Structure formats: structure tokens, C-alpha cells
C-alpha positions, 0 to 999 in steps of 0.5 A, spaced: 396 503 423 392 509 422 390 508 415 386 501 418 384 505 424 380 510 419 377 505 415 375 501 422 372 507 425 367 508 419 365 501 419 364 500 426 361 507 427 356 505 421 354 499 425 353 503 432 349 508 428 344 502 426 344 499 433 343 506 436 336 507 433 333 502 437 335 506 443 335 513 441 332 515 434 336 521 434 343 518 437 344 515 430 346 522 427 350 524 433 354 517 433 355 519 425 358 526 427 363 523 432 365 517 427 367 522 422 370 527 427 374 521 430 376 519 422 378 526 421 383 526 427 386 520 425 387 523 418 390 529 421 396 525 424 399 526 416 401 533 414 405 534 407 411 537 411 412 531 416 413 527 410 417 531 405 423 527 402 420 520 405 420 515 399 420 508 398 423 504 392 419 504 386 415 510 387 410 514 388 412 517 395 408 513 400 407 517 407 405 511 410 403 504 409 401 497 412 401 490 409 397 484 412 397 477 410 390 476 407 390 470 402 397 469 401 396 462 397 393 467 391 398 473 393 393 477 396 394 482 401 391 487 405 395 493 403 394 500 404 398 506 403 398 514 403 401 519 399 400 526 397 394 524 392 391 520 397 391 525 402 388 530 398 382 525 396 381 523 403 381 530 406 376 531 401 372 525 403 371 526 410 370 533 409 364 532 404 362 527 409 361 532 415 358 537 410 353 532 407 351 530 415 351 537 417 347 540 411 341 534 412 341 534 419 334 534 420 332 531 413 332 524 415 325 522 418 325 514 417 330 508 418 335 513 421 340 508 423 340 504 417 341 511 413 347 513 417 349 505 416 349 506 409 352 513 409 358 511 413 360 505 410 360 508 403 365 513 406 369 507 408 369 504 401 371 510 398 377 511 403 379 504 402 379 505 394 383 511 395 388 507 399 389 500 397 395 498 394 393 491 392 389 490 386 384 485 389 383 489 395 382 495 391 376 491 387 373 489 394 373 496 396 370 498 390 364 494 391 363 496 398 362 503 396 357 501 391 352 497 395 351 502 400 350 507 395 345 503 392 341 503 398 341 510 399 338 511 392 333 506 393 330 507 400 331 514 401 330 517 394 325 521 390 319 518 386 323 514 381 328 512 386 328 504 384 329 505 376 335 510 378 338 505 383 337 499 378 340 503 373 346 505 377 347 498 379 347 495 372 352 500 369 357 500 375 357 493 376 358 491 369 364 496 368 366 493 375 366 486 372 370 488 366 375 491 371 376 485 375 377 481 368 383 485 366 386 485 373 386 477 373 388 477 366 394 482 368 396 478 374 396 471 370 400 474 365 405 477 370 405 470 373 407 467 366 413 472 366 415 471 373 412 465 376 410 469 382 402 470 383 401 477 386 396 483 386 401 488 389 401 494 385 408 496 385 410 489 383 405 489 377 407 496 375 413 492 372 409 487 368 412 486 361 405 485 357 405 484 349 402 491 346 396 488 343 394 485 350 396 491 354 391 495 350 385 491 351 387 490 359 387 498 359 381 498 356 378 494 361 380 499 367 379 505 363 371 503 362 370 501 369 373 508 371 370 512 365 363 509 367 364 512 375 367 519 372 363 519 368 365 520 361 361 520 354 358 515 352 358 512 359 354 517 363 347 515 362 346 513 369 348 519 373 343 524 371 337 519 374 342 517 380 343 524 382 336 527 381 333 521 385 338 520 390 337 524 397 341 530 398 346 527 402 346 521 397 347 526 391 353 530 395 357 523 396 356 522 389 358 528 386 363 530 391 367 523 392 364 517 388 365 521 381 373 522 384 374 515 385 374 514 377 379 519 376 383 517 381 383 510 378 385 513 371 391 516 375 393 511 380 392 505 376 390 506 368 396 510 366 402 507 370 400 500 369 399 501 362 403 507 360 404 505 352 397 503 351 395 510 354 399 514 350 396 510 344 389 511 347 390 518 349 387 522 343 381 518 343 380 519 351 382 527 350 376 527 344 371 523 349 373 529 355 372 534 350 365 531 347 363 530 355 365 538 356 360 540 350 355 535 351 354 536 358 354 543 358 348 543 352 344 538 356 345 542 362 342 548 359 336 545 356 334 542 363 328 545 367 329 540 373 334 544 377 337 538 380 338 535 373 341 541 371 347 540 376 348 533 374 349 534 367 354 540 369 358 534 373 358 531 366 361 537 363 366 539 369 369 532 369 370 532 362 376 537 364 379 531 368 379 526 363 382 531 358 387 533 363 389 526 365 390 524 358 394 530 356 400 526 359 403 532 362 404 535 369 401 542 368 394 538 365 394 533 370 395 538 376 389 542 373 385 535 373 387 534 380 385 541 382 378 540 378 377 534 382 377 538 389 374 544 386 368 540 383 367 536 389 366 543 393 362 547 388 357 541 386 356 539 393 354 546 395 349 546 389 346 540 390 345 542 398 342 548 395 337 544 391 336 540 396 334 546 401 330 549 395 326 542 394 325 542 402 322 549 402 318 549 396 317 542 394 319 542 387 325 542 383 322 545 377 325 552 375 319 554 371 315 554 378 320 558 381 323 565 380 323 572 385 326 568 390 332 573 391 327 577 396 324 572 399 331 568 401 336 573 401 342 568 404 340 562 400 340 566 394 347 570 395 350 563 397 347 560 390 350 566 386 357 565 389 357 557 387 354 558 380 359 563 378 364 558 382 362 553 377 362 557 371 370 558 373 370 565 376 377 568 376 380 567 384 376 561 385 379 554 385 375 552 379 378 557 375 385 555 376 383 548 375 380 549 368 385 554 366 391 549 367 387 543 364 387 547 358 394 550 358 397 543 359 392 540 354 394 545 348 401 542 347 398 535 346 392 537 342 390 544 340 384 543 336 381 538 341 383 543 347 380 549 343 373 545 342 373 543 349 374 551 351 367 552 348 365 548 354 367 554 359 362 559 355 356 553 356 358 553 363 356 561 364 350 560 360 347 554 364 349 557 371 347 564 369 340 561 366 339 557 373 340 564 377 335 568 373 330 563 373 330 561 380 332 567 384 330 573 379 325 573 373 317 572 374 315 570 380 310 564 381 308 562 387 308 555 389 302 552 393 305 549 398 309 555 400 305 560 404 307 567 402 306 570 409 312 565 412 317 565 406 322 569 410 322 564 415 324 559 410 331 562 409 338 558 411 339 557 418 345 558 422 347 551 421 346 551 413 349 558 412 356 556 416 356 549 412 356 552 405 360 558 407 366 553 409 366 551 402 366 558 399 372 559 403 375 553 401 374 555 394 377 562 395 383 559 398 384 554 393 383 560 388 388 564 391 393 559 394 393 553 390 400 551 391 399 547 397 395 542 393 400 542 387 406 541 392 402 535 395 400 532 389 406 533 385 410 527 387 405 522 385 404 526 379 411 526 377 412 518 378 406 518 373 409 523 368 416 519 368 413 513 367 409 516 361 415 519 358 419 513 359 414 509 355 414 514 350 422 514 349 421 507 348 416 507 343 420 512 339 426 508 339 422 502 337 420 506 331 427 508 329 430 501 330 424 499 325 426 504 320 433 503 321 432 495 320 428 496 314 433 501 310 439 496 312 435 490 309 434 494 303 426 493 304 423 494 297 418 499 299 423 503 302 425 507 296 417 508 294 416 512 300 420 518 297 415 518 291 414 514 285 419 518 281 426 515 279 
């Protein structure tokens, strides 16, 4: 019942935070803090050491599971489960929820209760996405996390918030409907083969699908997850949503919501459609490499600091797509590490941009410069996360990108070589951002009094919140094995399914060739050439 308790705590906490505004305006954020701490305590009851060797038939290794009847007539159950992969992402979700709350503690000035209601319900939806093992329930939570995020952007965003919110909604909702169609078609085909109507994940893993239909169903899932990732060419919603969202909303988007797309590819697309995924892998890897280069080039050309960080997310999540579709353990482990490291580093960068905008009332890097002497603590922290995002050795981002490139090289060396250029692009836009904002020619902003500049530096709360993420990145860079061990069973299950599908494809191809020869197919001799 622990998984259900985490989701229920977040849902109920959101309602209480909304109601508390009518009694004590500042009570909403305290209720939100207590809610997240309580959810973290519930999650802490799971530890990787406790559950080593505990397996359930059909893999992956579920540490805990819960199944309740919901709509039994249509084979729909309220099914939740957690394994190492889910545990890592749930930890990231709650940690980033606490970080976003701490870093924006005093930023929300109006309708605080409704803000924290949407904030906690977004987190509840994400927790549901990471633990649902019924495909209908997964889609339900997928939609639950969409609506509150829409309100966060539309109500508390900046000048272009309505345009960004509508664009975010159209892209994500349209792709979600494609996934829903693919889910229903998958369930229907499984019913035709077995006579059983079910949305259960483990039951559908064994669905027998015609190759052509499986490919189209896989595309329905892939597009929905690629939009959320986001990958080129499904990314146009992201820069606007990030730029216009409030700081807390940007942190949730970058650190958590983008990871739901990667999780969907790893948990559902690859194992449900292994044969189609193998066939589609070269295209997906090419899209990943293109996203890496494209995102880096666009980030380099931005004047808006927040938009620069947004495009950097397109580039870094391209490494995730590249690693997942390299279809081997090393690359997928790198992709999982990239999900976590990117969540930490990009959340910190958005927090820094939000802090600068709050102090200087601008995100335009051409209006900044020379801030190192005025804001030494903020500048030093920004430098750390800038070099983290470009992949400095010793930090989690470096481990992630190195493993992705190492694993991908064995699958497609040319695509990997092109993707590696993105590392150079990351160095260029990250260092350009530092030079423009914190060094170079100083341009005083009218709203920032020169005499009070020293008082604008990071306070103790902000400093501790950012340093906690810095320490986490260092730990990931120096001791990454804990993450690898925790995620390994789930990754091994996916790789095993891919390898089994690959062997079956090879046998089918060999069998077809043998049949051609045995049957004396007229074209068989022509394959050796036209000469007699």
C-alpha cells in the first residue's frame, strides 16, 4: 500500500494546500512542504538492498506491487508496481519537488493555494506514470500530470504564457491521443488472439502481433513519448513552455516531465514492440543525434538565458534517445544516468535563471555582464552547473554521456561520431552564457540599484538548495555504481527481450533464405551475379 499512500498523500496535500489559503495565506506552502516530506518518508521504506533477488514471473524485478479491481468488465485494474528504475525516478521526482518548492519559497504572490494544488497534483500524476502497470491507468496518470502543468504555465507564467500553455497542450494532447489509439488497438489484437480483455502490462508483453501492425502501434507510442522527451522534430512546444513557465514550473518540466517520455520508451515501447523497435532503431538514433546537434546550435544562438537552457534540454535529451535505441546495456545505463544527471543540472540552471530574473527583471543576456563581482555566490554556483551541463569529468553528466557514446558506437559508429560533436556545442553555449552574464562588459539594468547589488546575492535557503544538487552531481560522477546496480534488473529485462527478438529475426531471415534455395527459386542463382 506504500505506492498508493505516496499518490494519495500528494493528491490530498494539494487539496489541503488549496483550502488552507482561505485560512492562512502562507499555510499553503507549509502544507506542500510537509506533504512532500511525508511522501519522501513513504518512499524511503524501499531500499535497493532490501529487495535484491526478489523477482516475479515475467520480470522486471518488482520490489512491490498493488492490484485493485477498477473496471473489471474491460480488464482494467488499479495496478501499481515499483522496481529499481521506478525507484530512481520517484526519488528524482520527490527531490526535485522539494527543490522547486525551496528555491521559489517566496516567489508566488497571488493565488498561492491554487498554485500549490497544481504543483502537488502534477507530482502525483508523475508518480502514477512511473508506477502504473496497467496501460489504461498509465494513460490516466499521463493526462493527470498534463492539466495541472497547463495551469501552472497559463496562470503564473510570464508575458507569453497563454500562447505557450496552449501550444504545450496541443502538442502533448494530440500525441497522447495517438498513444491511446495504440493502446486500444494493442488490447484488441491481444483479445483476438487470447479471448481475454486486459490492459495489464505483463500480459500484453506476450501479445503476438503481425509485424506490420506492430510497427504502427510502436510508432503511436514512440511519437507520444518523443513529444514529451522532446526529440526533433516534436520539440517546438518546449522552448516556449520553458521560457514562459514560472521558475517552479520550469523545474518540474525539465527535471521530471521530460523524463516521463524517456521512461515510456524504456518501459513500454522497447519491451512491448521489440521487433519493431529493432527495425526503427536506426531512425531513432538518427533523430537523437540530430536533436543533440540541433539543440546545441539553437542554444548557442539565444539571447534569452532561459531559452538557452531550454534548447540545451533538447540537446541533452537527444543523448537519452540515442542511448535507448542503441539497444545494449551500456548505452541504456548511460541514458538512465543522463535522465538523472540532466534533471539535477538543468533544474539548477532554471533556478539560477529565475533568481537572476527576480533580481534584474530581465532574461536578456545582452543586458547583463559583470555580475561576478556583484553576485559572487550566485556566479560561482552558476559556473559549477554550467561546466556540469557541458560534461565535466568527475560529474554525473560526464558519466552519462560517455556511456551513451561508448554503447552507441557499437551499434552505429557514424551516427555516434556525429552525436559526439554535440559535446563541443555544449561547451560553446555553456561558456558563452557564463561570459555574457557574469563576465564581459557590464550593462547596468535600470531596475537594479547599484548601491544594493550586494544584497541581491543568494540567501542561505537558495544556497543550500543549489549546493545539495551540486553534491548530488559529484556523488553521481564519483560513485555511479549505485545507480547502475539499482536500474540493472529492469534494463537487463529490456535488453533480453530485444536480444530474443533479434535472434528470432535472424532465424526467420535464415529460414527464408534456406526455403528459397530448397525451392529452386529462379532468382537465387542471379544473386551471385550475371556471369555463368
